[in-house]
C-alpha positions as CSV (number, residue, x, y, z in Angstrom):
1,M,-0.1,10.1,-13.3
2,T,0.2,13.2,-11.1
3,D,3.5,15.1,-10.5
4,Y,3.2,13.9,-6.9
5,A,3.5,10.3,-8.1
6,R,6.6,10.8,-10.3
7,P,9.1,9.5,-7.6
8,L,7.3,6.2,-7.9
9,A,7.5,6.0,-11.6
10,E,11.2,7.0,-11.5
11,L,12.2,4.5,-8.9
12,A,15.1,2.5,-10.2
13,P,15.6,-1.0,-8.7
14,Q,18.7,-1.6,-6.6
15,H,17.7,-5.1,-5.7
16,S,15.8,-7.9,-7.5
17,F,13.1,-7.9,-4.7
18,F,10.6,-5.2,-3.7
19,V,8.5,-4.7,-0.5
20,G,5.7,-2.2,-0.1
21,I,4.7,-1.4,3.5
22,D,1.5,0.2,4.7
23,S,1.9,2.6,7.7
24,D,-1.1,3.2,9.9
25,G,-2.1,0.0,11.8
26,C,0.7,-1.9,10.0
27,A,4.0,-0.3,10.7
28,F,2.7,1.8,13.6
29,D,0.0,1.3,16.2
30,T,-1.7,4.5,15.2
31,M,-5.1,3.4,13.8
32,E,-6.9,3.4,17.1
33,I,-5.7,6.8,18.3
34,K,-6.2,8.5,14.9
35,H,-9.7,7.2,14.5
36,K,-11.0,7.3,18.1
37,E,-9.4,10.6,19.1
38,C,-9.1,12.5,15.8
39,F,-11.5,11.3,13.1
40,I,-14.5,10.5,15.2
41,P,-14.7,13.7,17.3
42,N,-14.4,15.8,14.1
43,T,-17.0,13.7,12.4
44,V,-19.5,14.3,15.2
45,K,-18.6,18.0,15.4
46,H,-18.7,19.0,11.7
47,W,-21.5,16.7,10.5
48,G,-24.0,17.4,13.3
49,L,-24.0,13.9,14.8
50,Q,-24.2,15.0,18.4
51,P,-27.7,13.6,18.9
52,V,-26.4,10.1,17.8
53,S,-22.8,10.4,18.9
54,K,-22.8,6.9,20.5
55,Y,-24.0,5.2,17.3
56,A,-21.8,7.4,15.1
57,R,-18.7,6.3,17.1
58,E,-19.8,2.6,16.8
59,A,-20.3,2.9,13.1
60,A,-17.1,4.7,12.5
61,E,-15.1,2.3,14.6
62,F,-16.6,-0.7,12.7
63,V,-15.9,0.8,9.2
64,N,-12.4,2.0,9.9
65,L,-11.0,-0.5,12.4
66,Y,-13.0,-3.7,12.8
67,S,-14.4,-4.6,9.4
68,R,-13.3,-5.6,5.9
69,W,-13.3,-1.9,5.0
70,R,-10.6,-1.2,7.5
71,G,-8.0,1.2,6.0
72,I,-10.1,2.6,3.2
73,N,-9.8,6.2,2.1
74,R,-11.5,8.7,4.5
75,W,-14.1,9.9,2.0
76,P,-15.8,6.6,1.2
77,A,-15.4,5.7,4.8
78,L,-17.3,8.8,5.8
79,V,-20.3,8.2,3.6
80,M,-20.4,4.5,4.7
81,V,-20.7,5.8,8.3
82,F,-23.7,7.9,7.3
83,D,-25.3,5.0,5.5
84,L,-24.9,2.6,8.4
85,L,-26.4,5.2,10.8
86,R,-29.4,5.7,8.4
87,E,-30.2,2.0,8.6
88,R,-30.0,1.6,12.3
89,P,-33.3,1.5,14.2
90,E,-31.9,3.3,17.3
91,V,-30.9,6.3,15.1
92,Q,-34.2,6.3,13.2
93,A,-36.1,6.5,16.5
94,R,-34.4,9.7,17.3
95,C,-35.7,11.4,14.2
96,V,-32.3,12.9,13.4
97,T,-31.6,14.3,9.9
98,L,-28.4,12.7,8.7
99,P,-26.2,14.0,6.0
100,E,-27.1,12.7,2.6
101,A,-23.6,13.7,1.4
102,H,-24.6,14.1,-2.3
103,R,-21.7,16.4,-3.1
104,V,-19.2,14.2,-1.2
105,R,-20.4,11.2,-3.2
106,E,-19.9,13.1,-6.4
107,F,-16.4,14.0,-5.4
108,I,-15.6,10.4,-4.6
109,A,-17.0,9.3,-8.0
110,N,-15.0,11.8,-10.0
111,D,-11.7,10.1,-10.9
112,A,-10.2,13.3,-12.2
113,F,-9.5,14.4,-8.6
114,P,-7.4,12.6,-6.0
115,K,-9.2,11.7,-2.8
116,S,-7.0,14.0,-0.8
117,N,-7.2,17.5,0.7
118,E,-5.5,18.9,-2.4
119,G,-7.9,17.0,-4.6
120,L,-10.9,18.3,-2.6
121,R,-9.6,21.9,-2.9
122,A,-9.3,21.6,-6.6
123,Y,-12.7,20.0,-6.9
124,M,-14.2,22.8,-4.7
125,A,-12.8,25.4,-7.1
126,E,-14.9,23.9,-9.9
127,H,-17.9,22.8,-7.9
128,P,-18.5,25.3,-5.0
129,D,-21.1,24.1,-2.5
130,P,-21.8,24.6,1.2
131,E,-21.5,20.8,1.8
132,L,-18.0,20.9,0.4
133,D,-17.2,23.7,2.8
134,T,-18.2,21.4,5.6
135,S,-16.1,18.7,4.1
136,W,-13.1,20.9,4.0
137,A,-13.6,21.9,7.7
138,W,-13.9,18.2,8.6
139,T,-10.9,16.9,6.7
140,T,-8.6,19.8,7.8
141,G,-9.8,19.4,11.3
142,V,-8.9,15.7,11.3
143,N,-5.4,16.5,10.0
144,A,-4.9,19.2,12.6
145,A,-6.0,16.8,15.3
146,V,-3.7,14.1,14.1
147,A,-0.7,16.6,14.0
148,D,-1.6,17.7,17.5
149,M,-2.4,14.3,19.0
150,V,-0.4,11.6,17.4
151,H,3.2,11.7,18.7
152,G,5.5,9.2,20.3
153,V,3.8,6.1,18.8
154,P,6.7,3.8,17.9
155,P,6.7,1.1,15.3
156,F,5.2,-2.3,16.4
157,P,7.7,-4.6,18.1
158,H,9.8,-6.5,15.5
159,M,8.9,-4.1,12.7
160,R,12.2,-2.2,12.8
161,E,14.2,-5.4,12.9
162,S,12.1,-6.7,9.9
163,L,12.7,-3.4,8.0
164,E,16.5,-3.7,8.6
165,R,16.3,-7.2,7.1
166,I,14.1,-6.1,4.2
167,V,16.4,-3.3,3.0
168,A,19.4,-5.7,2.9
169,R,17.7,-7.7,0.2
170,A,14.9,-5.6,-1.3
171,D,13.9,-2.1,-2.3
172,A,11.2,-0.8,0.1
173,I,8.6,2.0,-0.1
174,V,5.7,3.1,2.1
175,V,2.4,2.5,0.4
176,S,-0.4,4.3,2.3
177,A,-3.7,6.2,2.0
178,T,-2.5,8.7,4.7
179,P,-1.4,12.2,3.7
180,V,2.3,12.3,2.9
181,E,3.0,15.0,5.5
182,A,1.7,12.8,8.4
183,L,3.6,9.8,7.0
184,T,6.9,11.6,6.7
185,R,6.5,13.1,10.2
186,E,5.9,9.7,11.7
187,W,8.6,7.8,9.8
188,E,11.2,10.5,10.5
189,E,10.2,10.8,14.1
190,H,11.3,7.2,14.7
191,G,14.3,7.2,12.4
192,I,13.1,4.7,9.9
193,S,12.4,6.9,6.9
194,R,16.0,6.3,5.8
195,F,15.1,2.7,5.0
196,V,12.6,3.4,2.3
197,H,13.1,4.9,-1.2
198,V,9.7,6.7,-1.4
199,I,7.0,7.6,1.2
200,A,3.8,7.3,-0.9
201,G,0.6,8.7,0.5
202,Q,-2.9,9.7,-0.7
203,E,-1.6,12.6,-2.8
204,M,0.1,10.0,-5.1
205,G,-3.1,8.1,-5.8
206,K,-4.4,4.8,-4.6
207,K,-2.3,2.0,-3.2
208,A,-2.7,-0.1,-6.3
209,L,-1.3,2.8,-8.4
210,H,1.6,3.2,-6.0
211,L,2.6,-0.4,-6.6
212,R,2.0,-0.3,-10.3
213,L,4.2,2.8,-10.8
214,A,7.0,1.5,-8.5
215,T,7.2,-2.1,-9.8
216,R,5.6,-2.7,-13.2
217,G,8.2,-4.2,-15.5
218,K,11.0,-3.7,-12.9
219,Y,11.0,-6.9,-10.9
220,P,10.7,-10.6,-11.7
221,Q,7.4,-12.5,-11.0
222,G,7.1,-13.4,-7.4
223,H,9.6,-10.8,-6.2
224,V,7.1,-8.1,-5.2
225,L,5.5,-8.3,-1.7
226,M,3.0,-6.0,-0.1
227,I,2.7,-5.9,3.7
228,G,-0.5,-4.5,5.1
229,D,-3.2,-4.8,7.8
230,A,-6.3,-4.1,5.6
231,P,-8.2,-5.8,2.8
232,G,-7.4,-2.8,0.6
233,D,-3.7,-3.7,0.9
234,L,-4.5,-7.2,-0.3
235,S,-6.5,-5.8,-3.2
236,A,-3.7,-3.5,-4.2
237,A,-1.2,-6.4,-4.2
238,R,-3.5,-8.7,-6.2
239,A,-4.1,-5.9,-8.8
240,N,-0.4,-5.9,-9.4
241,D,0.2,-9.7,-9.3
242,A,2.1,-9.1,-6.0
243,L,2.3,-11.4,-3.0
244,F,0.7,-10.3,0.3
245,Y,1.8,-10.6,3.9
246,P,-0.9,-9.7,6.5
247,I,-0.3,-7.8,9.7
248,N,-3.3,-9.2,11.6
249,P,-5.4,-6.6,13.4
250,G,-5.1,-7.3,17.2
251,H,-2.1,-9.6,16.6
252,E,0.4,-7.2,15.1
253,E,3.4,-8.0,17.3
254,V,3.0,-11.7,16.5
255,S,2.6,-11.0,12.8
256,W,5.8,-8.9,12.6
257,Q,7.7,-11.6,14.7
258,R,6.5,-14.3,12.2
259,F,7.6,-12.1,9.3
260,N,11.0,-11.5,10.8
261,Q,11.7,-15.1,11.8
262,E,10.0,-17.0,9.0
263,A,8.0,-15.3,6.2
264,F,10.7,-13.0,4.8
265,D,13.1,-15.9,4.4
266,R,10.4,-17.8,2.5
267,F,9.8,-14.7,0.3
268,V,13.4,-14.3,-0.8
269,A,13.8,-18.1,-1.2
270,G,10.9,-18.3,-3.5
271,E,8.9,-20.4,-1.1
272,Y,6.2,-18.0,-0.1
273,T,3.5,-18.3,-2.7
274,G,0.9,-21.0,-2.7
275,E,-0.2,-22.9,0.4
276,Y,1.8,-20.8,2.9
277,E,0.5,-17.4,1.6
278,S,-3.1,-18.8,1.3
279,A,-3.1,-19.9,4.9
280,L,-2.0,-16.5,6.1
281,I,-4.6,-14.7,4.1
282,A,-7.4,-17.0,5.3
283,E,-6.4,-16.3,8.9
284,F,-6.3,-12.5,8.2
285,E,-9.7,-12.4,6.4
286,A,-11.4,-14.2,9.3
287,L,-10.6,-11.3,11.6
288,L,-12.5,-8.7,9.6
289,P,-16.3,-9.2,9.2
290,G,-18.6,-7.6,6.6
291,V,-21.6,-7.2,8.9
292,P,-21.6,-4.9,11.9
293,P,-22.1,-6.5,15.4
294,W,-25.5,-4.7,15.9
295,S,-26.9,-6.4,12.8
296,R,-25.8,-10.0,13.6
């Protein structure tokens, strides 16, 4: 456990229920603007993808927004984009040299370093390499673009009302792979940071670790719920024997309305698990394919 994650481990229950809430694409409609206006332009710029920018955009949008990998950490998402491009005939026909990303893959595989900017900086100190210099320029460029671009995006309709209901009965935290600085800025901008005990971002580890540190041994079985919009949120919940409520991509407003009017009441009444939850998850998973549209 890093010092960053200590607030999670030290979280003391004030209620018998707990709710973890993802941020990008779940609480806020920020996934589209962050990836299309911030991540993708920096990916094309720093990784030399100008000759195949059209296909790079399609690959990045598929990985980060419209597939079962939606919401994964930026580093594995980046190499997945490179690998999808490498397989595509249209890219091969242009005879473009794509990044192999050997050093990035090594960084991803090294569990001693968080997959964050601070983790990369520490890794670079021990493994200096020009590819990692490019990686640093890319990731800091993304963060600068997000700080410059992403403002005034409110929570999804019905999310604030849901949060107000949650905190009356449950302890709540943010569980996200986004940097804490960006999360804090967004939650404070819209006056909802006061509803959560901890804003947990990528510096605190993976989402499954967030939930484990915050809940293990602190809440009764069936009293922990994760709200998210990506399969990684579901995996984090399952890794901690927690329940899962999906915010369906493309149907976020309806999802929050259903949570506010129906699902939360079922959760605190002990009527959420089983057939009800299974139906929601099946609906959610059907929206996120594993094969890109150009390969179908």
